[in-house]
DOBA-858736 format. One line per field, with one value per atom (N, C-alpha, C): x, y, z; residue in three letters. Coordinates in Angstrom, 1 decimal, padded with zeros to 4 digits. Layout:
N
px <- X;...
py <- Y;...
pz <- Z;...
resn <- ALA;...
// end
This chain:
181
px <- 022.8;022.7;022.6;021.6;020.2;021.6;022.6;023.4;022.4;021.4;020.6;019.9;019.4;019.4;020.6;021.8;023.0;022.6;023.6;022.9;024.5;024.7;025.6;025.3;026.4;025.6;024.3;023.7;022.3;021.6;021.8;020.5;021.3;019.9;019.9;020.9;021.8;022.7;021.4;020.6;019.8;018.8;018.7;018.5;019.6;020.9;021.9;021.9;021.8;021.8;021.1;019.7;019.2;019.1;019.5;020.1;020.9;021.8;022.8;023.1;021.9;021.6;020.2;019.5;018.4;019.4;020.1;020.4;021.1;021.3;021.7;021.5;020.3;019.2;017.9;016.7;015.9;014.9;015.8;014.6;015.9;014.8;015.6;015.3;015.2;015.5;015.7;015.7;015.9;015.5;016.7;016.6;016.3;015.4;015.9;015.7;015.5;016.2;014.8;013.3;011.9;011.0;010.0;008.8;008.3;008.8;008.2;009.4;010.8;011.5;011.4;010.3;010.4;009.8;008.6;007.3;007.9;009.2;010.6;010.7;010.5;011.3;010.0;008.2;007.3;007.4;008.2;008.1;009.2;010.0;010.6;010.5;010.6;009.8;011.0;010.5;011.4;011.9;011.3;011.9;011.1;011.2;011.0;011.5;010.8;011.4;011.5;012.3;012.2;012.5;012.2;013.1;013.5;014.7;015.2;014.9;014.7;013.7;014.9;016.0;017.1;017.4;017.1;017.0;018.9;019.8;020.6;021.9;021.2;022.9;023.4;023.2;023.8;024.5;025.2;024.9;024.7;024.8;023.8;022.8;021.9;020.7;020.8;021.0;020.2;020.7;021.8;021.8;020.6;020.5;019.0;017.9;017.2;016.1;016.1;017.0;017.4;017.4;018.0;017.9;016.7;016.4;014.9;013.6;013.7;013.0;013.2;014.5;014.9;013.9;013.6;013.8;014.1;015.2;016.0;017.0;018.0;018.5;020.2;020.3;021.4;021.7;022.7;021.8;023.3;023.1;024.3;023.5;024.3;024.9;025.2;024.9;025.7;025.6;026.1;025.5;025.2;024.6;023.6;024.4;025.9;026.9;027.6;027.6;028.3;027.4;028.2;026.9;027.3;028.1;028.9;029.6;028.6;028.8;028.3;029.0;029.4;028.4;027.6;027.1;027.0;028.6;029.8;030.8;030.4;031.0;030.3;029.0;028.1;028.1;027.9;027.7;029.1;030.0;031.4;031.2;030.8;030.7;029.4;028.6;027.6;028.3;028.9;030.1;031.2;031.4;032.5;032.0;030.6;030.6;030.6;030.1;030.5;029.3;030.2;030.2;029.8;030.5;031.0;029.7;029.7;028.9;028.6;029.8;030.4;031.2;031.4;032.0;032.5;033.2;033.9;035.1;034.9;036.4;037.5;038.3;039.4;041.3;041.3;042.0;043.7;043.4;044.1;043.4;044.3;044.1;043.4;044.0;043.0;041.8;041.6;041.0;039.8;038.4;037.8;036.9;035.7;034.4;033.0;033.0;031.8;030.2;030.0;029.2;029.0;029.7;029.7;030.0;029.4;029.4;028.8;028.7;027.5;027.5;026.1;026.4;025.0;025.4;024.3;023.2;021.9;021.0;021.0;020.7;020.5;021.6;023.0;023.7;024.2;023.6;024.1;022.7;021.7;020.6;020.8;021.2;021.7;022.6;023.6;024.4;023.6;022.7;022.5;021.2;020.4;019.9;020.2;021.8;022.0;023.3;024.4;025.2;026.3;027.4;027.9;028.5;028.5;028.8;028.2;028.6;027.7;028.7;030.3;031.2;030.8;031.4;031.5;032.2;033.6;034.7;035.1;034.1;033.3;032.5;031.8;030.0;031.3;032.1;032.9;033.9;034.3;035.5;034.3;032.5;032.5;031.0;031.7;031.3;032.4;032.0;032.5;033.3;034.0;034.4;035.4;034.6;036.1;036.1;038.0;038.1;038.5;037.4;038.6;039.1;040.3;041.2;040.8;041.1;040.4;041.2;042.5;043.3;042.6;041.9;040.8;040.0;038.7;037.6;038.4;039.7;040.0;040.3;040.1;040.5;038.7;037.8;036.4;036.0;036.6;036.9;037.9;038.6;039.9;040.2;039.1;039.4;039.2;038.6;037.4;036.8;036.2;035.2;033.3;033.8;032.5;032.4;034.3;033.9;034.4;033.9;033.8;032.4;032.9;032.0;032.0;030.9;030.6;030.8;031.7;031.3;030.8;031.8;031.0;030.7;030.1;029.8;031.4;032.3;033.5;033.7;033.3;034.2;033.1;032.3;031.4;032.3;032.6;034.3;035.1;035.3;036.0;035.9;034.9;033.6;034.6;034.4;034.9;033.5;033.9;033.0;032.3;033.2;032.7;031.6;031.3;030.5;030.4;029.8;029.6;028.9;029.1;028.7;027.3
py <- 028.1;028.0;028.7;028.4;029.3;030.0;030.5;030.9;031.6;031.7;032.4;031.0;030.0;028.9;028.0;028.6;027.7;027.9;027.4;027.3;027.3;028.1;028.0;028.4;027.8;027.6;027.6;027.1;026.8;027.7;028.5;029.6;029.6;029.8;029.9;031.0;032.0;033.0;033.9;033.5;035.4;035.6;034.1;034.5;035.3;035.2;035.7;037.2;037.2;038.6;039.6;038.6;040.1;040.3;039.2;038.9;040.5;040.1;040.9;042.8;042.7;044.2;045.0;044.2;044.6;045.8;045.4;046.7;048.0;048.0;048.7;049.6;049.3;049.9;049.6;051.1;051.5;050.3;049.9;048.8;048.2;046.5;045.8;044.9;045.5;044.9;043.7;043.1;042.0;041.3;041.4;041.4;039.9;038.8;038.0;037.8;037.1;037.0;037.3;037.0;036.8;037.0;037.1;037.6;036.5;035.4;033.9;033.5;034.2;033.3;034.7;035.7;036.5;035.9;035.4;034.3;033.6;032.9;032.3;032.7;033.7;035.0;035.3;035.4;035.7;035.5;034.6;034.1;035.0;035.8;036.3;037.7;037.9;039.1;040.5;041.2;042.3;042.9;042.3;042.2;042.4;043.5;043.4;043.1;042.1;041.4;042.2;042.2;042.7;042.5;042.1;041.1;042.7;042.2;042.0;043.2;044.5;044.7;044.4;044.9;044.3;043.2;042.1;041.1;040.8;039.6;038.8;040.1;040.7;042.0;041.9;040.6;040.4;041.2;041.9;042.5;044.4;044.4;045.9;045.8;045.0;044.7;044.8;044.1;043.3;044.9;045.7;047.0;048.2;048.2;049.3;049.3;047.5;047.3;047.4;047.1;047.5;049.0;049.7;051.2;051.9;051.0;052.2;051.7;051.0;050.2;050.5;051.2;051.7;052.9;053.3;054.3;055.8;055.0;056.0;056.5;057.8;057.8;057.2;056.8;055.8;054.5;053.9;052.6;051.6;050.6;049.4;048.2;047.7;047.0;045.4;044.5;043.8;042.2;041.2;040.3;038.9;038.4;037.3;035.6;036.2;034.7;035.8;036.1;036.8;036.6;035.3;034.8;035.9;036.5;036.4;038.4;039.1;040.2;041.1;041.5;042.1;043.9;043.7;044.7;046.3;045.8;047.2;047.7;046.7;047.4;047.6;047.5;048.2;049.4;050.0;051.1;051.8;051.5;051.8;052.4;052.1;052.6;053.4;053.1;054.5;055.6;055.5;056.8;057.3;056.8;056.8;057.7;057.7;058.0;059.8;060.3;061.7;062.3;063.2;064.2;063.0;062.2;061.5;060.3;060.0;058.8;057.7;057.5;055.6;055.6;055.0;054.6;052.8;052.6;052.0;050.8;049.2;049.1;048.7;048.9;048.5;047.7;047.0;045.8;046.9;047.0;047.8;048.8;049.7;049.8;049.9;048.2;047.4;046.4;046.1;045.3;045.9;046.4;046.6;046.0;046.1;045.7;046.5;047.0;047.4;046.5;045.1;044.5;044.2;045.5;045.5;047.3;048.0;048.9;050.3;051.1;052.2;053.4;053.4;054.2;055.5;056.4;058.1;057.5;057.3;056.8;057.9;059.0;059.8;059.5;059.7;059.4;057.9;057.3;055.5;055.5;056.1;055.7;056.6;057.9;058.2;057.3;057.2;055.9;054.8;054.1;053.0;053.2;054.0;054.2;054.3;054.6;054.1;054.1;052.9;052.8;052.6;052.6;052.6;051.2;050.9;049.0;048.3;047.3;046.1;046.0;046.6;046.7;047.8;047.2;047.3;048.4;048.3;049.5;050.6;050.2;051.9;052.3;051.8;052.3;052.9;052.0;053.2;053.7;054.2;055.0;056.2;056.2;057.6;058.1;057.6;058.2;058.9;060.0;059.9;059.6;058.4;057.4;057.9;058.0;057.2;056.0;055.3;054.1;053.9;053.2;052.1;051.5;051.5;050.8;049.3;048.3;046.8;046.8;047.6;047.2;048.2;049.8;050.2;049.2;048.6;047.5;046.3;046.0;045.0;045.3;046.2;046.7;046.2;046.4;046.0;044.9;044.0;042.5;041.8;042.1;041.1;040.2;039.1;038.7;038.3;039.5;040.0;039.1;039.1;037.6;038.3;039.4;040.0;040.2;039.5;040.0;038.6;037.3;036.3;035.9;035.3;035.1;033.4;032.8;031.7;031.6;031.1;031.3;029.7;029.1;027.3;026.8;025.7;024.6;024.9;024.6;023.3;024.4;025.9;026.8;027.1;026.9;026.3;025.5;024.4;024.1;025.3;026.3;026.8;027.7;027.9;028.8;029.2;029.5;029.2;028.8;027.6;027.1;027.5;028.4;028.9;030.0;031.2;031.7;032.9;033.4;034.9;036.2;037.0;038.4;038.3
pz <- -016.7;-015.0;-014.2;-013.5;-012.6;-011.2;-011.4;-009.9;-008.7;-008.6;-007.7;-007.5;-007.2;-006.0;-006.0;-006.0;-005.9;-004.5;-003.2;-002.2;-001.3;-000.1;000.1;001.6;002.2;004.5;004.3;003.7;004.3;003.7;002.6;001.8;000.8;-000.5;-001.8;-002.1;-002.8;-003.3;-003.2;-004.0;-003.7;-002.5;-001.6;-000.2;000.5;000.5;001.2;000.4;-000.8;-001.3;-000.4;-000.8;000.4;001.9;001.8;003.7;003.3;003.0;002.8;002.7;001.7;000.8;001.8;002.7;003.5;004.0;004.9;005.8;005.3;004.2;003.7;002.1;001.8;000.7;001.1;000.3;000.3;-000.6;-001.4;-002.2;-003.0;-003.4;-003.9;-005.1;-006.1;-007.7;-008.2;-008.3;-009.2;-010.4;-011.0;-012.4;-013.2;-013.8;-014.9;-015.9;-016.7;-018.4;-018.7;-018.3;-018.6;-017.5;-017.7;-017.2;-016.5;-017.3;-016.4;-015.7;-015.7;-014.4;-013.0;-013.6;-012.4;-011.3;-012.4;-011.3;-010.4;-010.3;-009.4;-008.4;-008.2;-007.4;-006.5;-006.6;-006.2;-004.5;-004.4;-003.0;-002.1;-002.5;-001.7;-001.1;000.1;001.0;000.3;-000.1;000.2;-001.1;-002.4;-003.3;-004.7;-006.1;-006.7;-007.5;-008.7;-009.8;-011.3;-012.3;-013.6;-014.6;-015.7;-016.4;-017.6;-018.1;-019.4;-020.4;-020.8;-021.9;-023.3;-022.8;-024.1;-023.9;-024.5;-024.8;-025.0;-024.6;-025.2;-024.8;-023.6;-024.0;-022.5;-021.9;-021.1;-019.8;-018.5;-017.5;-017.9;-019.2;-020.1;-019.5;-020.5;-020.4;-019.1;-018.1;-016.4;-016.0;-016.2;-015.6;-015.6;-017.3;-017.6;-017.6;-017.0;-016.8;-015.1;-014.5;-013.1;-012.9;-013.7;-013.4;-013.7;-014.5;-015.0;-014.5;-013.6;-012.4;-011.1;-010.7;-008.9;-009.5;-008.0;-007.3;-006.9;-006.4;-005.3;-006.5;-005.8;-006.6;-007.1;-005.8;-005.6;-005.7;-006.5;-006.6;-006.4;-005.3;-005.2;-006.6;-007.5;-008.7;-007.6;-008.2;-008.3;-009.1;-008.8;-009.4;-008.8;-009.3;-008.7;-008.0;-008.7;-008.4;-007.8;-006.5;-005.6;-004.4;-003.3;-002.3;-000.7;-001.2;000.4;000.7;-000.4;-000.2;000.9;001.8;002.9;002.7;004.2;004.0;004.3;005.5;006.2;004.5;003.4;002.2;001.5;001.1;000.7;001.1;002.7;003.1;003.2;003.1;002.8;000.9;000.5;-001.5;-001.1;-000.4;-000.3;000.0;000.9;001.7;000.8;000.1;-001.3;-001.8;-002.5;-003.5;-003.9;-002.3;-002.6;-003.5;-004.5;-005.7;-007.1;-007.1;-008.1;-008.7;-009.4;-010.8;-010.2;-009.8;-009.7;-007.9;-007.5;-006.7;-006.5;-007.5;-007.9;-007.5;-006.8;-006.0;-007.3;-006.8;-008.2;-007.0;-007.8;-007.8;-008.2;-009.3;-010.1;-011.0;-011.5;-013.0;-014.3;-014.3;-015.7;-014.5;-013.2;-012.9;-012.0;-011.9;-011.5;-011.1;-010.3;-009.3;-010.5;-011.3;-012.0;-011.4;-011.0;-010.5;-008.5;-008.6;-007.1;-006.7;-007.0;-006.8;-006.7;-006.4;-006.0;-007.6;-007.7;-009.2;-008.8;-009.3;-009.1;-010.5;-010.3;-011.3;-012.3;-012.7;-013.9;-014.9;-014.6;-015.5;-016.1;-015.0;-015.4;-016.1;-015.9;-017.0;-018.3;-018.4;-019.3;-020.3;-019.4;-020.4;-020.8;-020.5;-020.6;-022.2;-022.2;-022.8;-024.1;-024.5;-025.5;-026.2;-025.3;-025.0;-026.1;-026.6;-027.9;-027.7;-026.6;-026.8;-025.5;-025.6;-024.4;-023.5;-023.5;-022.8;-020.9;-019.9;-018.9;-018.7;-019.4;-019.4;-019.8;-021.4;-021.9;-020.8;-020.1;-019.3;-018.6;-017.7;-016.7;-017.1;-017.7;-018.8;-018.5;-019.2;-019.5;-017.8;-016.8;-015.4;-014.9;-014.0;-013.2;-011.4;-011.9;-010.9;-010.1;-008.8;-007.6;-007.9;-007.5;-007.8;-006.2;-005.5;-004.1;-003.8;-003.3;-003.7;-002.9;-003.7;-002.5;-001.2;-001.2;000.2;001.0;000.7;001.7;002.3;001.2;001.7;002.6;002.3;003.2;004.5;005.5;006.3;007.2;006.1;006.6;006.9;005.6;004.9;004.8;005.7;005.8;004.8;004.5;003.5;002.2;002.1;000.8;-000.4;001.3;000.8;-000.6;-000.2;-000.9;-002.1;-002.6;-004.0;-004.8;-003.8;-004.7;-004.8;-006.5;-007.3;-007.6;-008.8;-008.7;-009.7;-011.1;-012.5;-012.7;-012.3;-012.6;-011.2;-011.1;-010.4;-009.3;-010.0;-009.4;-008.0;-008.6;-007.6;-006.6;-006.3;-005.3;-003.7;-004.5;-003.8;-003.3;-003.1;-002.9;-002.1;-001.9;-001.0;000.5;000.7;002.6;002.8;004.4;005.0;006.0;006.7;008.3;007.7;008.9;009.2;008.3;007.5;006.6;007.6;007.1;007.9;007.0
resn <- MET;MET;MET;GLU;GLU;GLU;LYS;LYS;LYS;TYR;TYR;TYR;PHE;PHE;PHE;PHE;PHE;PHE;THR;THR;THR;TYR;TYR;TYR;LEU;LEU;LEU;GLY;GLY;GLY;LYS;LYS;LYS;THR;THR;THR;PHE;PHE;PHE;ILE;ILE;ILE;GLU;GLU;GLU;ARG;ARG;ARG;LEU;LEU;LEU;ILE;ILE;ILE;GLU;GLU;GLU;SER;SER;SER;LEU;LEU;LEU;MET;MET;MET;PRO;PRO;PRO;ALA;ALA;ALA;VAL;VAL;VAL;ASP;ASP;ASP;GLU;GLU;GLU;ILE;ILE;ILE;ILE;ILE;ILE;LEU;LEU;LEU;VAL;VAL;VAL;ALA;ALA;ALA;LYS;LYS;LYS;SER;SER;SER;GLU;GLU;GLU;GLU;GLU;GLU;HIS;HIS;HIS;CYS;CYS;CYS;GLU;GLU;GLU;ARG;ARG;ARG;PHE;PHE;PHE;SER;SER;SER;HIS;HIS;HIS;LEU;LEU;LEU;TYR;TYR;TYR;GLY;GLY;GLY;VAL;VAL;VAL;ARG;ARG;ARG;CYS;CYS;CYS;VAL;VAL;VAL;HIS;HIS;HIS;ASP;ASP;ASP;ILE;ILE;ILE;ARG;ARG;ARG;LYS;LYS;LYS;GLY;GLY;GLY;THR;THR;THR;GLY;GLY;GLY;PRO;PRO;PRO;MET;MET;MET;GLY;GLY;GLY;GLY;GLY;GLY;LEU;LEU;LEU;HIS;HIS;HIS;ALA;ALA;ALA;GLY;GLY;GLY;VAL;VAL;VAL;GLY;GLY;GLY;ALA;ALA;ALA;SER;SER;SER;ARG;ARG;ARG;GLY;GLY;GLY;ASP;ASP;ASP;LEU;LEU;LEU;LEU;LEU;LEU;PHE;PHE;PHE;VAL;VAL;VAL;CYS;CYS;CYS;ALA;ALA;ALA;CYS;CYS;CYS;ASP;ASP;ASP;MET;MET;MET;PRO;PRO;PRO;CYS;CYS;CYS;ILE;ILE;ILE;ASP;ASP;ASP;THR;THR;THR;ARG;ARG;ARG;VAL;VAL;VAL;VAL;VAL;VAL;SER;SER;SER;ALA;ALA;ALA;LEU;LEU;LEU;PHE;PHE;PHE;ASP;ASP;ASP;ALA;ALA;ALA;LEU;LEU;LEU;GLY;GLY;GLY;MET;MET;MET;TYR;TYR;TYR;ASP;ASP;ASP;ALA;ALA;ALA;ALA;ALA;ALA;ILE;ILE;ILE;PRO;PRO;PRO;SER;SER;SER;TRP;TRP;TRP;ASP;ASP;ASP;SER;SER;SER;ASP;ASP;ASP;MET;MET;MET;LEU;LEU;LEU;GLU;GLU;GLU;PRO;PRO;PRO;LEU;LEU;LEU;HIS;HIS;HIS;ALA;ALA;ALA;VAL;VAL;VAL;TYR;TYR;TYR;ARG;ARG;ARG;LYS;LYS;LYS;ASP;ASP;ASP;PRO;PRO;PRO;LEU;LEU;LEU;GLN;GLN;GLN;ARG;ARG;ARG;TYR;TYR;TYR;LEU;LEU;LEU;GLU;GLU;GLU;ASP;ASP;ASP;PRO;PRO;PRO;PRO;PRO;PRO;SER;SER;SER;LEU;LEU;LEU;SER;SER;SER;LEU;LEU;LEU;ARG;ARG;ARG;ASN;ASN;ASN;MET;MET;MET;VAL;VAL;VAL;LYS;LYS;LYS;SER;SER;SER;LEU;LEU;LEU;ASN;ASN;ASN;VAL;VAL;VAL;VAL;VAL;VAL;TYR;TYR;TYR;VAL;VAL;VAL;PRO;PRO;PRO;VAL;VAL;VAL;SER;SER;SER;GLN;GLN;GLN;ILE;ILE;ILE;ARG;ARG;ARG;SER;SER;SER;ILE;ILE;ILE;ASP;ASP;ASP;PRO;PRO;PRO;ASP;ASP;ASP;LEU;LEU;LEU;SER;SER;SER;THR;THR;THR;PHE;PHE;PHE;THR;THR;THR;ASN;ASN;ASN;ILE;ILE;ILE;ASN;ASN;ASN;LYS;LYS;LYS;LEU;LEU;LEU;GLU;GLU;GLU;ASP;ASP;ASP;LEU;LEU;LEU;GLU;GLU;GLU;ASP;ASP;ASP;LEU;LEU;LEU;PRO;PRO;PRO;LYS;LYS;LYS;GLY;GLY;GLY;ASP;ASP;ASP;GLN;GLN;GLN;PRO;PRO;PRO
// end
């Protein structure tokens, strides 16, 4: 499924993500699976598209390509299936980073949001150069992380809609019908 192009409240997921991220970041890098897929995004203003270097490695491959292409020292990473990213939450994660390698939202000690988090480029890139596994959990454990409780994020985003992700077409029906930030 090409979730980038699912539509929600009149915009594609990728258009919504770009609109939400523009005020909070200096650059937006979209990672696609191939050079041909990058061509599908050439019409998007303010976005640089790169493709997976390590094919078939899932989110770790996307992180590897995106981090390698980034120019900044601090990075917000998210998945393309999150149409309700809240700019204020992204900014709060940057603020929470401090001297840590990553600021990652946590529901509890087992449920984390590593694909809705802020990372310091250098430690993340070092890990991604030769990861011992494709597990995001192992990646997170290798970094010096500040965990941001979702209860704290709820003060910014009461419904926690920023964490909404769409895994299958049926999930589109569960998205809120009203305006989103």
